[in-house]
Steps between C-alpha positions, in 0.01 A plus 500: 500500500580137563873395548656293234384133517654171409300314218361259756402776742316674218314181394384429863398855560296501174321183595407660828395833345761682683691806369780423258799693363390405140266261329645153461554381151518135379464417135417133487818404334527135633636286202668801348742498787676194362676750269661669798684195621873555452734309287231257372240526231199321643216385286154523611455127506796472747360779707163327525640164588809581732393627840842640589532689172153637531562611862832660416330706230259650759798583728687661205196699421482641855873571505481711191155668539432483870138394445270552814303207398595174331214295351635151455310422181614226261220461248138397484542134414657378830196336664361392167822298429451318827164396403630337180461776247762501230713809548719621211837636612686684217847638555399856517117506528285502823380129554141461396245209488460354157342169600189537707353202707135569485321357190197331637286536813670187638828685509374715777462184701864407433605853625283444808681186585848655428704612812831648371788501748574869555857413600569375138448635150493864419331601824788325695745703280313819588505417878885434486554820317294697752714349772830595340377859423384540867844388625663792335240768473263478798497839681652663193203477261149406584452156355176386340471147367262463198278211391201434284172477696264201486299612191799624305676161584204322344460713188882485438496125532176445308466783278304821583250471212415141589466566874291812449252300274482222755412743773163536327460146363635291786573717800512203745789357315696823511440540868640153574818590317511838682497315845822337393675811361385691824655237724819505307530875516432498882772234549741696281458835681553327837829362370593844336437683831770284655764636261531847659299700248271749643197485290318304228373666187221285343415541134119512503477596126147403447354757727447695172164639387610449148479120571291434800228697684476511880275184536732291279826627652363450855375138416822383334770688711398789724256357751655160562836424342674830527360531858685188593825598331485838664434348831786246463725802423398680816526186712856451371584844648593692182339794319237467236521668152331448166613568152238550242602637159139496361352796342187519724597332834251410777639770740215469759555123538873482468588797711216571738354147549828314497672753734836501318817689590605568143339512160692490173298624204530606138340790306365477141454866373314369192224354711281761659398278808866426583582686818802708548710473817400854596122418460542182707660703779237769481221235518635397845676178411831662600372522861484121505839393362800599296416547128782394266527574119412618223782572256451329165749201478549563143676832568796303616540361147389790290582797702805713585655610823357850459150365427523277819578796703210693356248224540622455863483870566141515374391202710678623816323837466163338437520260796636762733206722426270209564688415819442839625134500423462168675712597803757240448866506614596230260332161402640555142780320303604605158520183292432342173156372443623149429836331458755699299558290192807283569596526128854552384381840338367629832685816602659534840541871445124522509496324839754752614276783373213377713723476808659843438150653423364364827796629695451840367133546454378247767688681774330678789 
């Protein structure tokens, strides 16, 4: 029996595979937290462009829910914006790219010659938000920054379909652009580490067998470019985590080869090859790092409090059984498999159901 822990103590113990009082829980609420800010209705557009408002929302989320982890995610168009992609920002929708910058092979050359200033643009906004959150939450919640990796930066800026085709028709051009996006990611994580956050969570989405096999993924991210961003993360003195909400992730590469501290993943029950969290633990990946996930984000829009408690109960029971088989003390975090939709219809009572369910059924 472990004595009651603070949220931060629980997170740190989990990352070190030490005994915990209960499993940590962190639904990836991120942009949804703008609705917690007191006395001011905040649009998503304001949240995504005002570093202080954004930071205040993470602080308020911790105050109300005592999240052991806080993943400082904004959206997946941050770095693409800084490369010149057109990002649409509606009042209440997640910003997204609706104007790609790759249309011909020559456009890769332009990207290769582009060197965005990470102090400016949306990456600069993210860095400032991280600093403001760390000033208030460091030592209370384990803070992970979040940024798109080199390949996701390129596909977001240029269009995934275009880049994937060009990998086969003109791979040299793609590699030239990836040199630039990798350098930008390395510079960004070095600056982010100076804000006071304790880890970087890279989004390496394309490590997905539905899209790329091992040779293709290793060539266009794993063997060279992710290796550099991972090394830059370690050199900056912060922890290394990966988020991959793909249906069939490259677990051997992204967990074992990359040597990460945390791995955030999703689960797709309609796809037979999609691994459950319990199966990932039983296959030995839980010995390597903390596994985070895998609650369906749509539950938070469509479900009820009672359904959330039941889903969380089932997940806690499954992973605790797997932990026992694998001889783990912890190394598990109950979380959503991807960001909880920041929609106005998303239900905070479902978030509460996940937290309450974990307190009850994740306890040791």
